[in-house]
Phi, psi and omega in degrees: 000133181288119183292348182260007176257117185283152175290126182281353178084169180280133179285123181280125182257119180292149174299134183297140176291161177122186182257127186224151174283139183216169175226137175279109185253349181216134176232116192238126170277108184278342184093200182266107185260134176269121180232155183255129177231118179052042177082359180246139179272139177229143177258121186233136171287126185234152171229159178235141177245126181253120181252135175252140182243091186300336182265356178249109187255149175273186185292344177267002179082013179258149179300140178280160178228157171225138180239131178235139178253149183223149169294132184279080182216140175250027175298159188302328183257009184287150179292328180293318179294324178295321179297315179297322178301314181292324181293317180283343185066026175194148183288159172271135172286164179300324179291319178295321182298330182293332185237008185292125179266106186293342181293347181291342179270354179298132180084359181273150178275155177203173176245126186241135176255122183257135175230156177259134177225164175270143174288178183299337180286350178074005184241312186277129177264143176225159177260133180231159173277109182272320181219155178212141177214167180300143181294140177276174182295340181273352180276098181238022184297151177238135182273170178254342179265126177293122182307136183220151170254137177234114180226168181284345176286324177225077187270124179245106182299335180296334181287342180296338181297337182275349186261148178293153183306323183291329177288316179300319180299319179296316179301314184290347179270354187275153176297328179297319180291317180297323177295321178299314181294316179299319180295320180295322180290322180293330183272355180275119181293144180296141181282145178229149176290138183303332182257009186299320183290341183264002180293144184281007180215000000 
């Protein structure tokens, strides 16, 4: 092998466009994420939804996943409320929206339409969830990931392996995550040498 020929890296394969059967396998409380809009920073409560596509396999033969994050709001114009509307195949009333428990859709099947768009740089293409609807009678797919909730009250670091790096990075930037880490460090007893107590000084 020529030592002066650089590794070109792994070719990133976009999730295929089109309509696919999926299962919501992960519902994640991301915490308070700081995002920039028109040059101004805003702190937003965010959640992430992880979808598994049992019929779309990666090169290792495992089902592919897509993760999308949303502002955790059920306001009338929010994207999350619109998603729930499409999933239920009927809108939420204002009264329903006040008490709707989004965890009820965890583990449920749906049909997702994927499209490719360019990022703000005008160069990089990404796959996004353009549309979502209630699963039809022919959607009987079964996932490989056990549906999970991830919150700061019961935080399982092992679940981060299922999330894309950009989502993990956002979670780790939040005050809730930093507080979790600080609390874990405070509760860890200081290590001592086994023979330390027997030292003559």
